[in-house]
Phi, psi and omega in degrees: 000131186262143180270133182291143171306147180282146169287151187307313177303320179296314179302316183289323172300315175296322175299311187298319183285337175304330188279348186139165175310141181211150168268173193310305185297320178300319180295313182301315184282328181289318177298323184289327180284311177305327179267015176063037180078354188289312186255127180235106179287139177262153184310314179298316183296317181293318182292324166297320176286326176290327180293317178301312188286327178293314183296329175281001179061031184266332174226167176214162173280128180277318186184162173233146171218162181260110180236124188046044181081356182242143176285132182237121181264134176248139185242148186231150169284133176279178172291321178298317175304309179303321178295317178286329175293315175308312184294313185298318173301319188286324179287320173292321177297323171296323179285326177298308180305317177292316176303321172292323182297315185288330172297317178299314183294323183294314181290337176275359178090008176256192176226143179244000000 
């Protein structure tokens, strides 16, 4: 069975959590920064993704704390999540390397 490629928001959420546990707003701002301001997650979209990623055991709740009377939940990347993120990063790297090789051949006047 082959694993489907990740959607970009999923890849970015896992990438954000690879730096360490974060709460929802921290993930939203980190994803925006990582993507060069291109991807802006809405809270509803993020929490639906976090629920799905948690069910898939790619992330887990690290801890909860109360800030100004509101519960703040921190999420962390699991070992399985790190493995999946690494595999996806390698898949993307291989595609980018192939594209670069073909573009170099084209610019040099050949065909790859």
